[in-house]
Structures are given as C-alpha cells and as structure tokens.
C-alpha positions as CSV (number, residue, x, y, z in Angstrom):
1,M,-9.2,-10.4,-15.4
2,T,-8.7,-9.1,-11.9
3,T,-12.3,-7.8,-11.7
4,T,-13.7,-11.1,-12.9
5,L,-11.5,-12.9,-10.4
6,A,-12.6,-10.7,-7.6
7,A,-16.3,-11.2,-8.5
8,S,-15.7,-14.9,-8.5
9,G,-14.3,-14.6,-4.9
10,L,-17.3,-12.5,-3.8
11,A,-19.7,-15.1,-5.3
12,L,-18.0,-17.9,-3.4
13,A,-18.0,-16.0,-0.1
14,L,-21.7,-15.2,-0.4
15,G,-22.5,-18.7,-1.6
16,I,-20.9,-20.2,1.6
17,S,-22.7,-17.6,3.7
18,L,-26.0,-18.4,2.0
19,L,-25.7,-22.2,2.6
20,T,-24.9,-21.5,6.2
21,W,-27.9,-19.3,6.5
22,F,-30.1,-22.2,5.3
23,A,-28.5,-24.4,8.0
24,S,-29.1,-21.7,10.6
25,L,-32.9,-21.7,9.8
26,A,-33.1,-25.4,10.5
27,R,-31.1,-25.2,13.7
28,R,-32.3,-21.7,14.8
29,D,-28.7,-20.8,15.4
30,A,-27.3,-17.7,13.7
31,S,-23.9,-18.2,15.4
32,L,-23.2,-21.0,12.8
33,A,-21.7,-18.0,10.9
34,D,-18.7,-18.1,13.3
35,R,-17.9,-21.7,12.3
36,V,-17.6,-20.9,8.6
37,W,-16.1,-17.3,9.0
38,S,-12.6,-18.5,8.3
39,L,-13.8,-20.6,5.3
40,M,-15.6,-17.5,3.8
41,I,-12.2,-15.7,3.9
42,V,-9.8,-18.4,2.7
43,G,-12.2,-19.9,0.2
44,P,-12.0,-16.9,-2.2
45,G,-8.2,-16.7,-1.4
46,L,-7.6,-20.2,-2.6
47,L,-9.8,-19.7,-5.6
48,Y,-7.7,-16.7,-6.7
49,L,-4.5,-18.7,-6.3
50,A,-6.0,-21.6,-8.2
51,L,-7.3,-19.6,-11.2
52,R,-4.2,-17.5,-11.8
53,P,-1.7,-19.3,-14.0
54,G,1.3,-20.9,-12.3
55,M,1.9,-21.7,-8.7
56,P,5.0,-19.8,-7.6
57,A,6.5,-20.3,-4.1
58,R,4.6,-17.3,-2.7
59,D,1.3,-18.6,-3.9
60,L,1.9,-22.0,-2.4
61,T,3.1,-20.5,0.9
62,M,0.1,-18.2,1.2
63,A,-2.2,-21.1,0.4
64,V,-0.7,-23.3,3.2
65,L,-0.8,-20.4,5.7
66,G,-4.3,-19.5,4.8
67,A,-5.6,-23.1,4.9
68,A,-3.8,-23.8,8.2
69,W,-5.3,-20.7,9.8
70,A,-8.8,-21.4,8.5
71,L,-8.8,-25.1,9.3
72,R,-7.6,-24.6,12.9
73,L,-9.9,-21.8,13.6
74,G,-13.0,-23.4,12.1
75,L,-12.5,-26.7,13.9
76,Y,-11.8,-24.9,17.2
77,V,-14.9,-22.7,17.1
78,T,-17.0,-25.7,16.1
79,W,-15.6,-27.8,18.9
80,R,-16.0,-25.0,21.4
81,N,-19.6,-24.2,20.5
82,W,-20.8,-27.8,20.0
83,G,-23.9,-28.5,21.9
84,H,-24.2,-25.0,23.5
85,G,-26.8,-23.6,21.2
86,E,-26.8,-20.1,19.8
87,D,-24.0,-17.8,21.1
88,R,-25.3,-15.1,23.5
89,R,-24.0,-12.3,21.1
90,Y,-26.2,-13.7,18.4
91,R,-29.2,-14.2,20.7
92,A,-28.9,-10.4,21.5
93,I,-29.0,-9.6,17.8
94,R,-32.0,-11.9,17.4
95,E,-33.9,-10.2,20.2
96,R,-33.2,-6.7,18.8
97,N,-34.4,-7.7,15.4
98,E,-37.5,-9.7,16.1
99,P,-40.0,-10.4,14.6
100,N,-38.8,-12.2,11.5
101,F,-35.1,-12.3,12.5
102,A,-34.7,-15.6,10.6
103,W,-35.2,-13.8,7.3
104,K,-33.5,-10.6,8.3
105,S,-30.4,-12.5,9.3
106,V,-29.7,-13.3,5.7
107,Y,-28.4,-9.8,5.3
108,L,-27.8,-8.6,8.9
109,V,-25.5,-11.6,9.7
110,F,-24.7,-13.9,6.8
111,G,-24.6,-11.5,3.8
112,L,-22.7,-8.9,5.8
113,Q,-20.1,-11.5,7.0
114,G,-19.7,-12.8,3.4
115,V,-18.8,-9.3,2.1
116,L,-16.5,-8.6,5.0
117,A,-14.8,-12.0,4.6
118,W,-14.3,-11.2,0.9
119,L,-12.6,-7.9,1.7
120,V,-10.3,-9.6,4.2
121,S,-9.2,-12.1,1.5
122,A,-7.8,-9.2,-0.6
123,P,-4.0,-10.1,-0.1
124,F,-4.6,-13.4,-1.9
125,L,-6.0,-11.5,-4.9
126,A,-3.1,-9.1,-5.1
127,A,-0.5,-11.8,-4.8
128,A,-2.0,-14.5,-7.0
129,G,0.2,-15.4,-10.0
130,S,2.8,-12.6,-9.3
131,P,6.1,-13.2,-11.2
132,R,8.1,-11.3,-8.6
133,P,10.7,-13.4,-6.7
134,F,10.3,-14.2,-3.1
135,G,11.8,-11.3,-1.1
136,W,12.4,-9.9,2.3
137,L,8.8,-8.7,2.6
138,D,7.6,-12.2,2.0
139,V,10.0,-13.6,4.6
140,A,8.7,-11.1,7.1
141,G,5.2,-11.8,6.2
142,V,5.6,-15.6,6.5
143,A,7.2,-15.2,9.9
144,L,4.5,-12.9,11.2
145,A,1.6,-15.0,9.9
146,A,3.1,-18.2,11.2
147,F,3.7,-16.6,14.6
148,G,0.1,-15.4,14.6
149,I,-1.3,-18.9,13.9
150,V,0.9,-20.4,16.7
151,F,0.1,-17.6,19.1
152,E,-3.6,-17.8,18.8
153,A,-3.6,-21.6,18.8
154,V,-1.5,-21.7,22.1
155,G,-3.8,-19.1,23.6
156,D,-7.0,-21.1,22.7
157,A,-5.4,-24.3,24.0
158,Q,-4.4,-22.7,27.3
159,L,-7.9,-21.3,27.8
160,A,-9.6,-24.7,26.9
161,R,-7.4,-26.5,29.5
162,F,-8.2,-23.9,32.1
163,K,-11.9,-24.1,31.6
164,A,-11.9,-27.9,31.6
165,D,-10.7,-27.9,35.2
166,P,-13.7,-27.8,37.6
167,A,-11.5,-26.1,40.2
168,H,-11.4,-23.0,37.9
169,E,-15.1,-22.5,37.8
170,G,-15.9,-18.8,38.1
171,R,-12.2,-17.8,38.0
172,V,-10.5,-15.5,35.5
173,M,-7.9,-17.0,33.2
174,D,-4.7,-15.0,33.7
175,R,-2.0,-17.5,33.1
176,G,0.3,-18.3,30.2
177,L,-0.3,-15.9,27.3
178,W,-3.4,-14.6,29.0
179,R,-1.1,-13.0,31.6
180,Y,0.2,-10.6,29.0
181,T,-2.8,-9.9,26.9
182,R,-6.5,-10.4,27.6
183,H,-7.1,-11.7,24.1
184,P,-4.1,-13.6,22.7
185,N,-6.3,-15.3,20.2
186,Y,-7.4,-12.0,18.7
187,F,-3.8,-10.6,18.7
188,G,-2.6,-13.7,16.9
189,E,-5.3,-13.5,14.4
190,A,-4.4,-9.9,13.6
191,C,-0.8,-10.9,13.1
192,V,-1.8,-13.5,10.5
193,W,-3.5,-10.8,8.3
194,W,-0.7,-8.3,8.7
195,G,1.7,-11.0,7.7
196,L,-0.3,-11.9,4.6
197,W,-0.6,-8.3,3.7
198,L,3.2,-8.0,3.7
199,M,3.3,-10.9,1.3
200,A,0.8,-9.1,-0.9
201,L,3.2,-6.1,-1.0
202,G,6.1,-8.5,-1.8
203,A,4.0,-9.8,-4.7
204,A,2.6,-6.5,-6.1
205,G,4.8,-3.8,-4.7
206,A,3.0,-0.4,-4.4
207,G,0.2,-1.9,-6.5
208,G,-0.7,-4.0,-3.5
209,L,-1.1,-1.1,-1.0
210,W,-4.8,-1.2,-1.5
211,T,-5.0,-4.5,0.3
212,L,-4.3,-2.7,3.5
213,V,-8.0,-2.8,3.8
214,S,-7.6,-6.5,4.8
215,P,-5.5,-6.2,8.0
216,L,-7.1,-2.9,9.0
217,L,-10.6,-4.3,8.6
218,M,-9.7,-7.5,10.5
219,T,-8.0,-5.5,13.3
220,A,-11.0,-3.2,13.6
221,L,-13.4,-6.1,13.8
222,L,-11.3,-7.8,16.5
223,L,-11.0,-4.6,18.5
224,K,-14.2,-2.7,18.0
225,V,-16.9,-4.9,16.6
226,S,-17.2,-8.6,17.3
227,G,-14.1,-9.0,19.4
228,V,-12.7,-7.1,22.4
229,S,-15.4,-4.4,22.8
230,L,-18.3,-6.7,22.4
231,L,-17.0,-9.5,24.7
232,E,-16.0,-7.0,27.4
233,K,-19.1,-4.8,27.2
234,D,-20.7,-6.2,30.3
235,I,-18.3,-8.8,31.5
236,G,-17.2,-6.7,34.5
237,E,-20.8,-6.8,35.7
238,R,-21.1,-10.6,35.2
239,R,-17.7,-11.4,36.6
240,P,-16.4,-8.7,39.0
241,A,-12.9,-10.3,39.2
242,Y,-12.5,-9.5,35.5
243,R,-12.4,-5.8,36.4
244,D,-9.1,-6.3,38.2
245,Y,-7.8,-8.4,35.3
246,I,-8.6,-5.4,33.0
247,E,-6.7,-3.0,35.2
248,R,-3.5,-5.1,35.2
249,T,-3.5,-6.7,31.7
250,S,-3.1,-5.3,28.2
251,A,-6.2,-5.6,26.1
252,F,-4.6,-6.6,22.9
253,V,-0.8,-6.2,22.3
254,P,1.1,-8.4,24.8
255,A,2.8,-6.4,27.6
256,P,4.1,-7.1,31.1
257,P,1.3,-7.1,33.6
258,R,0.6,-3.7,35.4
259,R,0.3,-3.4,39.1
260,A,-3.4,-3.0,39.9
261,P,-4.1,0.2,41.9
262,P,-5.3,-0.3,45.5
263,R,-9.0,-0.1,46.0
C-alpha cells in the first residue's frame, strides 16, 4: 500500500512538472518551474492524506499547514516574477545547455524538480492515516512549521515594500528580519519542513526517521543549490554594498548583526 501510494505521489509531482514544461515551451520561460515548486511538493502530500483511510487531527493539521505554505509561496513567486520574463538563474542554465535547451529542460529542470519535490513531500507519506494520538512532537512540529510560514511571509513582505520605494534603488535591504539574516525567507522555509518532519515522527515513531531526507534535502537546496550560494555567487560584484552586508549579517540562522571590520 505504501509503495503504491508513494508511486501515486511521484506520478502527480511529475505530471505537474510535465504540464509546466509544456507551458514553458510556449512562453520560453523555464523559471515557471519556481511558480509551481510548492504545488509539486504539497500536491503529493495532500494526495497521501486523502487516500489513506480516516482524517485524524494530525492529517488535517498537516494538510492545512502544507496548503498554507504552498499557496502563499506560489502566489508570491508568481506575483514577484510577473512580467519580468525568465529569471536570470534559468537564463544561465539555458545558455549553458544550448542548443535544444527547450527539450533538455524536460529533465534538467522540470523532471529533476518533480523528483526532488516528491522526496520533500515524504513527511506526509509517513504521517498519513496514523492511529497514534497527537503528542508533544506534533505540538513542537506545528509550532515550528507555523513559525516558519509566518517568518518567511514577513521577510518577503518587508523586502517587497523596500523594493517598491524608488528611494531604495540600488540599496541593500538590511532592515526588519533582514537585519538578522540575509535570507529570512529561506530560513523560514527550512523551519516549515523541519516542523513537518517532527510531525512525521509523532505519527510513525522510529519508523518515520527515514523522512529526515525531506528537511535535509530542503535545507541543502536552500543553502547550497538554488538558494543562498547561487544568489550570492556574484552579487558582491554586481552590488559592492552587499559585501559589507555579508560581513555583518548571518547568512541563514538569525543572529545579532556583527560589527563590520574596518577597511
């Protein structure tokens, strides 16, 4: 049953990614993958919860948390990127893989993201239909996931307001949550998946330890792949003021600002 359920989740994630690939061909925009990334993760999760018998409190809570995270992130990324064309990160991937990137992107971008999203959805699979009562791990998980959703939403809203002010053109956002971490949105997102993993442990006990792949993979993606490392790869060259920001501000986990060394 679990294997069949997992296969159904993978098929759904890949189906969403394939439909998005078709849309990317029409628009010549592979960064459409970012707009449906959260749906590719939560879609399988909600499928698991729906197909397992019963709807205990844990299932319902995880469904609400997952749907809230996915809806907010998907709408925000769509709004942020609307009318701006293909994201520069995807343009770089396109340039590296021409000719015929349009066809290569089906596995380089969309298929790969579908598989990764399916792996991240693992806590939902482990928790679905569990008869175990709601316990302290669940309470901790709900608190951490809810905190993460609010934290990244506040960070995104603060950045959007900052960038909307013409007086801030060319300046570095170092206010609000951005004073304590250079990437409050990524930190919040990691908290969501560590929280959902705790709930998977509450549901399955030691049998849910394998779902550690979910928060570890999400954290690795945020820190080393598509997040912090990629965004900051050349930002110091494009925006010299950002170098000072790096020296005084934590990259990920919020911390008091450091005193920048004299130059």
